[in-house]
C-alpha positions as a LaTeX table, in Angstrom:
\begin{tabular}{lrrr}
\hline
Residue & $x$ (\AA) & $y$ (\AA) & $z$ (\AA) \\
\hline
Met1 & 94.27 & 68.82 & 35.28 \\
Ala2 & 94.61 & 67.04 & 38.88 \\
Ser3 & 98.11 & 65.90 & 38.25 \\
Phe4 & 98.84 & 69.46 & 37.31 \\
Phe5 & 97.84 & 70.79 & 40.50 \\
Ser6 & 99.43 & 67.99 & 42.18 \\
Ser7 & 103.00 & 69.14 & 40.43 \\
Val8 & 102.15 & 72.78 & 41.27 \\
Arg9 & 101.85 & 72.08 & 45.25 \\
Gln10 & 104.93 & 69.50 & 44.62 \\
Gly11 & 106.99 & 72.59 & 43.25 \\
Leu12 & 105.95 & 75.06 & 45.83 \\
Ala13 & 106.97 & 72.78 & 48.84 \\
Gly14 & 110.27 & 71.55 & 47.13 \\
Arg15 & 111.62 & 74.27 & 45.19 \\
Ser16 & 114.84 & 75.88 & 45.64 \\
Lys17 & 117.13 & 78.62 & 43.64 \\
Ser18 & 118.22 & 76.05 & 41.38 \\
Ser19 & 114.93 & 74.34 & 40.59 \\
Gln20 & 113.42 & 77.78 & 39.36 \\
Gln21 & 115.56 & 77.71 & 36.51 \\
Pro22 & 113.79 & 76.33 & 33.66 \\
Gly23 & 114.82 & 73.52 & 31.19 \\
Lys24 & 116.14 & 73.64 & 27.66 \\
Gly25 & 114.06 & 74.86 & 25.12 \\
Ser26 & 111.72 & 77.00 & 27.65 \\
Ser27 & 111.56 & 80.76 & 28.04 \\
Pro28 & 114.64 & 82.79 & 28.89 \\
Ser29 & 114.26 & 83.57 & 32.94 \\
Pro30 & 113.35 & 86.92 & 34.24 \\
Thr31 & 116.16 & 88.46 & 35.44 \\
Thr32 & 114.89 & 91.63 & 37.49 \\
Pro33 & 113.14 & 91.60 & 40.81 \\
Tyr34 & 109.39 & 91.41 & 40.87 \\
Ser35 & 107.58 & 92.52 & 43.76 \\
Ala36 & 104.48 & 90.43 & 44.62 \\
Ser37 & 102.72 & 93.16 & 46.27 \\
Pro38 & 102.09 & 96.95 & 45.43 \\
Thr39 & 102.60 & 97.89 & 49.07 \\
Ser40 & 103.75 & 96.47 & 52.72 \\
Gln41 & 101.08 & 97.74 & 54.55 \\
Gln42 & 99.22 & 95.70 & 57.23 \\
Pro43 & 95.58 & 95.24 & 56.13 \\
Pro44 & 92.89 & 97.48 & 57.50 \\
Asn45 & 90.53 & 96.08 & 60.17 \\
Val46 & 87.42 & 94.89 & 57.80 \\
Pro47 & 83.80 & 95.04 & 58.81 \\
Pro48 & 81.42 & 92.04 & 57.88 \\
Met49 & 81.03 & 91.81 & 54.25 \\
Pro50 & 77.45 & 92.03 & 52.45 \\
Ser51 & 76.75 & 89.70 & 49.45 \\
Ser52 & 77.59 & 92.11 & 46.63 \\
Pro53 & 80.76 & 93.67 & 45.38 \\
Ala54 & 81.55 & 97.18 & 44.71 \\
Leu55 & 81.39 & 97.53 & 40.67 \\
Ser56 & 83.00 & 99.77 & 38.25 \\
Ser57 & 81.66 & 103.05 & 40.11 \\
Ala58 & 83.51 & 101.97 & 43.24 \\
Met59 & 86.95 & 101.39 & 41.67 \\
Ser60 & 89.83 & 103.44 & 42.91 \\
Phe61 & 92.93 & 104.27 & 41.15 \\
Glu62 & 95.95 & 105.01 & 43.13 \\
Ser63 & 99.19 & 105.73 & 42.41 \\
Gln64 & 101.43 & 102.54 & 43.55 \\
Gly65 & 104.41 & 103.34 & 41.42 \\
Pro66 & 105.61 & 101.89 & 38.02 \\
Leu67 & 105.09 & 98.21 & 37.07 \\
Pro68 & 108.21 & 96.02 & 37.38 \\
Glu69 & 110.49 & 96.62 & 34.39 \\
Gly70 & 113.81 & 95.20 & 33.36 \\
Pro71 & 117.32 & 97.03 & 34.24 \\
Pro72 & 117.19 & 100.52 & 34.38 \\
Gly73 & 117.30 & 102.50 & 31.02 \\
Ser74 & 115.92 & 99.19 & 29.46 \\
Arg75 & 112.39 & 100.35 & 29.82 \\
Arg76 & 111.02 & 96.70 & 29.50 \\
Pro77 & 107.73 & 96.18 & 30.22 \\
Pro78 & 106.56 & 93.54 & 33.03 \\
Phe79 & 107.50 & 89.99 & 31.97 \\
Phe80 & 103.58 & 89.13 & 31.59 \\
Phe81 & 103.59 & 91.64 & 28.63 \\
Arg82 & 106.59 & 90.21 & 26.94 \\
Glu83 & 106.33 & 88.45 & 23.60 \\
Glu84 & 108.73 & 85.68 & 25.25 \\
Tyr85 & 106.10 & 84.94 & 28.11 \\
Ser86 & 102.91 & 84.92 & 26.00 \\
Ser87 & 103.09 & 81.56 & 24.63 \\
Leu88 & 100.10 & 78.85 & 25.32 \\
Ile89 & 99.90 & 75.34 & 26.36 \\
Val90 & 97.60 & 74.85 & 22.95 \\
Lys91 & 97.70 & 75.58 & 19.26 \\
Gly92 & 95.05 & 76.60 & 17.27 \\
Asn93 & 91.92 & 79.39 & 16.89 \\
Phe94 & 90.20 & 80.01 & 20.11 \\
Met95 & 87.47 & 81.34 & 17.99 \\
Thr96 & 86.58 & 77.68 & 17.77 \\
Leu97 & 86.05 & 77.35 & 21.66 \\
Ala98 & 83.98 & 80.61 & 21.58 \\
Ala99 & 81.75 & 80.54 & 18.96 \\
Lys100 & 78.03 & 79.65 & 19.32 \\
Pro101 & 76.42 & 76.65 & 17.67 \\
Leu102 & 73.97 & 77.55 & 14.90 \\
Leu103 & 71.15 & 75.75 & 16.67 \\
Val104 & 71.89 & 76.77 & 20.27 \\
Glu105 & 70.12 & 79.89 & 21.76 \\
Glu106 & 72.54 & 82.62 & 22.68 \\
Gly107 & 71.45 & 82.73 & 26.21 \\
Glu108 & 72.09 & 79.22 & 26.63 \\
Trp109 & 75.23 & 79.50 & 25.51 \\
Leu110 & 76.62 & 82.57 & 27.51 \\
Ala111 & 75.36 & 80.64 & 30.49 \\
His112 & 77.48 & 77.85 & 29.34 \\
Gln113 & 80.24 & 79.97 & 28.54 \\
Val114 & 80.35 & 82.17 & 32.12 \\
Val115 & 80.19 & 78.76 & 34.23 \\
Glu116 & 82.77 & 77.29 & 32.23 \\
Gln117 & 85.16 & 80.49 & 32.39 \\
Tyr118 & 84.57 & 80.15 & 36.39 \\
Arg119 & 85.50 & 76.96 & 36.35 \\
Leu120 & 88.77 & 77.66 & 34.90 \\
Leu121 & 89.71 & 80.80 & 36.87 \\
Glu122 & 88.79 & 78.64 & 40.02 \\
Gln123 & 91.74 & 76.65 & 39.30 \\
Met124 & 94.04 & 79.39 & 38.75 \\
Ile125 & 92.87 & 80.94 & 42.04 \\
Glu126 & 93.26 & 77.45 & 43.71 \\
Ile127 & 97.10 & 78.02 & 42.69 \\
Ile128 & 97.51 & 81.45 & 44.68 \\
Lys129 & 95.79 & 79.79 & 47.80 \\
Val130 & 98.52 & 76.89 & 48.12 \\
Val131 & 100.18 & 77.11 & 51.04 \\
Asp132 & 104.05 & 77.76 & 50.56 \\
Asp133 & 106.16 & 75.45 & 53.07 \\
Arg134 & 108.72 & 78.17 & 53.57 \\
Thr135 & 106.24 & 80.65 & 55.14 \\
Ser136 & 103.09 & 77.96 & 56.37 \\
Lys137 & 100.94 & 80.96 & 54.47 \\
Pro138 & 98.78 & 80.55 & 51.10 \\
Ile139 & 101.02 & 82.55 & 48.49 \\
Cys140 & 98.35 & 85.11 & 48.26 \\
Asn141 & 97.77 & 86.38 & 52.06 \\
Pro142 & 97.04 & 89.73 & 53.50 \\
Asp143 & 100.67 & 90.20 & 54.27 \\
Val144 & 101.75 & 90.25 & 50.79 \\
Cys145 & 98.66 & 91.73 & 49.12 \\
Pro146 & 96.72 & 93.96 & 51.84 \\
Thr147 & 94.60 & 95.25 & 48.75 \\
Met148 & 92.81 & 93.90 & 45.74 \\
Ser149 & 95.21 & 95.82 & 43.43 \\
Ala150 & 96.53 & 95.67 & 39.93 \\
Ser151 & 99.26 & 97.81 & 38.47 \\
Gly152 & 97.59 & 101.33 & 39.12 \\
His153 & 94.05 & 99.73 & 40.33 \\
Thr154 & 92.85 & 99.18 & 43.60 \\
Tyr155 & 89.64 & 97.27 & 43.47 \\
Thr156 & 87.19 & 97.85 & 46.69 \\
Trp157 & 84.23 & 96.32 & 48.45 \\
Leu158 & 81.04 & 97.56 & 49.53 \\
Asp159 & 80.45 & 97.42 & 53.33 \\
Asn160 & 77.24 & 97.18 & 54.99 \\
Asn161 & 76.74 & 100.78 & 54.72 \\
Lys162 & 77.33 & 100.54 & 50.87 \\
Lys163 & 80.54 & 102.40 & 51.31 \\
Pro164 & 83.89 & 101.15 & 49.25 \\
Ile165 & 86.54 & 99.83 & 51.57 \\
Lys166 & 89.65 & 98.28 & 50.84 \\
Ile167 & 90.26 & 94.46 & 51.91 \\
Pro168 & 93.06 & 92.05 & 51.28 \\
Ala169 & 93.05 & 90.72 & 47.74 \\
Ile170 & 92.53 & 86.85 & 49.15 \\
Gln171 & 89.33 & 88.16 & 51.39 \\
Tyr172 & 88.20 & 89.89 & 48.03 \\
Ile173 & 88.70 & 86.74 & 45.71 \\
Asn174 & 86.90 & 84.45 & 48.20 \\
Leu175 & 83.87 & 86.68 & 48.57 \\
Val176 & 84.01 & 87.20 & 44.82 \\
Gln177 & 84.04 & 83.18 & 44.39 \\
Lys178 & 81.01 & 82.94 & 46.85 \\
Trp179 & 79.12 & 85.70 & 45.14 \\
Ile180 & 79.53 & 83.93 & 41.89 \\
Val181 & 78.58 & 80.84 & 43.00 \\
Gly182 & 75.72 & 82.28 & 44.32 \\
Lys183 & 74.83 & 83.77 & 41.19 \\
Ile184 & 75.18 & 80.57 & 39.22 \\
Asn185 & 73.24 & 78.55 & 41.69 \\
Asp186 & 70.22 & 80.91 & 41.70 \\
Ala187 & 67.75 & 79.38 & 39.45 \\
Ser188 & 66.29 & 82.78 & 38.92 \\
Ile189 & 69.13 & 84.02 & 37.12 \\
Phe190 & 70.18 & 80.48 & 35.67 \\
Pro191 & 67.33 & 78.58 & 35.17 \\
Thr192 & 67.33 & 74.78 & 35.19 \\
Asp193 & 63.54 & 73.96 & 34.61 \\
Thr194 & 62.22 & 74.46 & 31.04 \\
Thr195 & 58.55 & 73.97 & 32.33 \\
Ser196 & 57.67 & 77.64 & 32.14 \\
Val197 & 59.84 & 78.22 & 28.92 \\
Thr198 & 57.61 & 75.33 & 27.01 \\
Ala199 & 54.36 & 76.86 & 28.41 \\
Ala200 & 55.70 & 80.14 & 27.16 \\
Ala201 & 56.48 & 79.28 & 23.82 \\
Ser202 & 52.92 & 77.61 & 23.71 \\
Thr203 & 51.26 & 80.79 & 24.19 \\
Tyr204 & 48.88 & 81.77 & 21.42 \\
Ala205 & 48.60 & 85.64 & 20.20 \\
Ser206 & 44.79 & 85.39 & 21.52 \\
Gly207 & 46.25 & 84.61 & 24.99 \\
Ser208 & 45.40 & 80.89 & 25.25 \\
Val209 & 47.54 & 77.87 & 25.85 \\
Thr210 & 46.89 & 74.90 & 23.76 \\
Pro211 & 48.57 & 71.47 & 25.81 \\
Ser212 & 49.28 & 68.76 & 23.53 \\
Gly213 & 46.58 & 66.86 & 22.14 \\
Ser214 & 43.77 & 69.39 & 23.34 \\
Ala215 & 41.65 & 72.24 & 22.62 \\
Pro216 & 42.61 & 76.05 & 23.35 \\
Gln217 & 42.22 & 76.74 & 27.04 \\
Pro218 & 41.85 & 80.22 & 28.90 \\
Leu219 & 44.80 & 81.82 & 29.97 \\
Gly220 & 44.93 & 81.66 & 34.05 \\
Pro221 & 47.46 & 81.31 & 36.99 \\
Thr222 & 47.01 & 77.41 & 37.05 \\
Ser223 & 47.49 & 77.02 & 33.23 \\
Leu224 & 50.80 & 78.91 & 32.60 \\
Asn225 & 53.94 & 78.99 & 34.72 \\
Ala226 & 55.94 & 81.65 & 32.56 \\
Pro227 & 56.40 & 85.29 & 34.04 \\
Leu228 & 53.98 & 87.65 & 32.51 \\
Ser229 & 57.00 & 89.71 & 31.28 \\
Gln230 & 58.03 & 86.98 & 29.54 \\
Leu231 & 54.73 & 87.03 & 27.24 \\
Ser232 & 54.87 & 90.83 & 26.53 \\
Gly233 & 56.70 & 92.48 & 23.87 \\
Arg234 & 59.81 & 93.12 & 25.45 \\
Asp235 & 62.75 & 91.23 & 24.39 \\
Trp236 & 66.08 & 90.51 & 26.14 \\
Leu237 & 68.88 & 88.31 & 25.89 \\
Gly238 & 67.96 & 84.65 & 26.51 \\
Lys239 & 64.34 & 85.40 & 26.85 \\
Ser240 & 63.37 & 82.40 & 24.70 \\
Ser241 & 65.19 & 80.26 & 27.05 \\
Gly242 & 63.68 & 81.16 & 30.30 \\
Phe243 & 66.56 & 83.53 & 31.49 \\
Pro244 & 65.19 & 86.73 & 33.27 \\
Glu245 & 65.53 & 90.15 & 31.89 \\
Asn246 & 68.58 & 90.90 & 34.26 \\
Phe247 & 70.24 & 87.88 & 32.88 \\
Glu248 & 72.68 & 89.99 & 30.67 \\
Gly249 & 73.50 & 92.49 & 33.14 \\
Asp250 & 74.28 & 89.64 & 35.86 \\
Ile251 & 76.63 & 87.80 & 33.56 \\
Lys252 & 78.84 & 91.19 & 32.74 \\
Ser253 & 78.98 & 91.86 & 36.57 \\
Ile254 & 80.32 & 87.91 & 36.49 \\
Tyr255 & 82.57 & 88.80 & 33.76 \\
Arg256 & 84.05 & 92.33 & 35.38 \\
Gln257 & 84.74 & 90.40 & 38.64 \\
Met258 & 86.54 & 87.40 & 37.36 \\
Met259 & 88.54 & 90.08 & 34.82 \\
Arg260 & 89.42 & 91.77 & 38.36 \\
Cys261 & 90.67 & 88.41 & 39.71 \\
Tyr262 & 92.89 & 87.85 & 36.75 \\
Ala263 & 94.68 & 91.24 & 36.84 \\
His264 & 95.49 & 90.52 & 40.26 \\
Ile265 & 96.78 & 87.12 & 39.62 \\
Tyr266 & 98.85 & 88.59 & 36.92 \\
His267 & 100.23 & 91.58 & 38.49 \\
Gly268 & 100.58 & 90.04 & 41.99 \\
His269 & 101.73 & 86.17 & 41.36 \\
Trp270 & 102.82 & 85.80 & 37.77 \\
Leu271 & 106.36 & 85.34 & 39.04 \\
Glu272 & 105.35 & 83.84 & 42.32 \\
Pro273 & 104.23 & 81.16 & 42.05 \\
Phe274 & 103.23 & 80.89 & 38.08 \\
Trp275 & 106.75 & 81.16 & 36.90 \\
Asn276 & 108.42 & 79.51 & 39.52 \\
Val277 & 106.60 & 76.40 & 39.34 \\
Gly278 & 106.29 & 76.70 & 35.13 \\
Ala279 & 102.57 & 77.45 & 35.01 \\
Tyr280 & 102.57 & 80.52 & 33.30 \\
Lys281 & 101.63 & 79.07 & 30.08 \\
Glu282 & 98.60 & 77.35 & 32.10 \\
Leu283 & 97.62 & 80.95 & 33.08 \\
Asn284 & 97.52 & 82.59 & 29.92 \\
Thr285 & 95.65 & 79.77 & 28.10 \\
Cys286 & 92.89 & 80.54 & 30.52 \\
Phe287 & 93.30 & 84.26 & 30.11 \\
Ile288 & 93.11 & 84.55 & 26.20 \\
His289 & 90.10 & 82.12 & 26.17 \\
Phe290 & 88.21 & 84.32 & 29.06 \\
Val291 & 89.17 & 87.45 & 27.02 \\
Asn292 & 88.14 & 86.09 & 23.46 \\
Val293 & 84.65 & 85.00 & 24.83 \\
Gly294 & 84.38 & 88.45 & 26.63 \\
Lys295 & 85.41 & 90.38 & 23.52 \\
Leu296 & 83.55 & 88.28 & 20.91 \\
Phe297 & 80.01 & 88.81 & 23.10 \\
Asn298 & 80.50 & 92.08 & 24.32 \\
Leu299 & 80.61 & 90.81 & 27.79 \\
Ile300 & 83.57 & 92.89 & 28.95 \\
Gly301 & 84.48 & 96.50 & 28.09 \\
Glu302 & 88.21 & 98.00 & 27.50 \\
Lys303 & 88.07 & 99.78 & 30.90 \\
Glu304 & 88.04 & 96.40 & 32.66 \\
Ile305 & 90.66 & 95.17 & 30.38 \\
Glu306 & 92.88 & 97.84 & 30.91 \\
Pro307 & 95.32 & 96.57 & 33.80 \\
Met308 & 95.85 & 93.77 & 31.24 \\
Gln309 & 95.91 & 95.63 & 27.92 \\
Pro310 & 99.26 & 95.11 & 26.65 \\
Leu311 & 98.90 & 91.29 & 26.78 \\
Val312 & 95.71 & 91.33 & 25.08 \\
Asp313 & 96.99 & 93.72 & 22.46 \\
Leu314 & 100.11 & 91.23 & 21.63 \\
Trp315 & 97.55 & 88.57 & 21.58 \\
Ala316 & 95.71 & 90.36 & 18.72 \\
Glu317 & 98.37 & 91.40 & 16.89 \\
Lys318 & 99.09 & 87.82 & 16.65 \\
Gly319 & 95.66 & 86.96 & 15.39 \\
Leu320 & 94.89 & 85.24 & 18.40 \\
Leu321 & 91.92 & 87.40 & 19.80 \\
Pro322 & 89.17 & 89.12 & 17.80 \\
Ala323 & 88.89 & 93.10 & 17.49 \\
Thr324 & 85.69 & 93.29 & 18.17 \\
Ser325 & 84.13 & 96.22 & 19.65 \\
Lys326 & 80.41 & 97.36 & 20.75 \\
Glu327 & 80.00 & 98.11 & 16.88 \\
Ser328 & 81.08 & 95.14 & 15.35 \\
Ala329 & 79.75 & 92.63 & 17.71 \\
Pro330 & 77.60 & 89.63 & 16.22 \\
Pro331 & 74.29 & 90.93 & 15.46 \\
Arg332 & 71.47 & 89.35 & 17.49 \\
Ser333 & 68.19 & 88.70 & 15.94 \\
Ser334 & 64.74 & 89.70 & 17.06 \\
Gly335 & 64.48 & 86.53 & 18.90 \\
Gly336 & 67.41 & 87.16 & 20.98 \\
Gln337 & 69.57 & 84.75 & 19.06 \\
Gln338 & 72.72 & 85.55 & 17.70 \\
Ala339 & 74.57 & 84.84 & 14.13 \\
Ala340 & 77.45 & 82.14 & 14.95 \\
Pro341 & 80.55 & 84.16 & 14.23 \\
Ala342 & 83.01 & 83.15 & 12.10 \\
Ser343 & 85.57 & 80.61 & 12.77 \\
\hline
\end{tabular}
């Protein structure tokens, strides 16, 4: 992957109009102009940002004109929604990468998947942060992307007064990255210490704990580290692995924000830089893996996918994505585990 990003940077630094043409056997070149930004207005003055992004309730929908299309009268979809540009760098069933191993607890598996999906997204984000030698600015900058937009959607951030505000896309993305990393590194959300889990698992119904090789001891603050809520009758995703009750909500929030980043990357930067440096197949591969996991485990809804729905539908028609929904998602057992999906 390091060599891939090296080639991306070299392509951005040394490209010319002639070098943008694909080689023999590649997809046909797009022939229509493409605007990298829905507007050309200057970014607004932005107050200091809080630590949390606005979620779906703060999403605004603005009329920003039609998506880029082909010649007048052709009514062709944007480049990235066309079948000829939907190819991937790998072949096979993405369900193999998403399916939960039988003996792995669901919370553990989804924690792993969320961290892995963020790692892949981060690499795509690095591409739009590469400095273009022609402008001496990152490809995604406040001049070309004054708002965090995708198609007719404009995503907002909450200011210190909890008021949704528009900020440049690159600032939004940077804040989302910081927010996600903060969540992943928060041991109260993504725990790494299994001590409390072991203690909770050895709790008897009578309220005593039996250390290995000893008689049952009274349940007390010095003999059990597990939260009391973990010992109650309530159940939630990842409970048996030590994840908190809010874990499912947190990973869905993370997934929602990652979806917004992908949507902006496609709608704002598919041609520049991904097509121009021959990296759109890598973007497609990361995105289809992201959507596959999200749909399979119900981490993302159709409303969030909406800006990229035509591409998702195209892959689904090819059998590359599951047609899962809330009703058909893999069932969870009473212990919070999930049956292994069909491969």
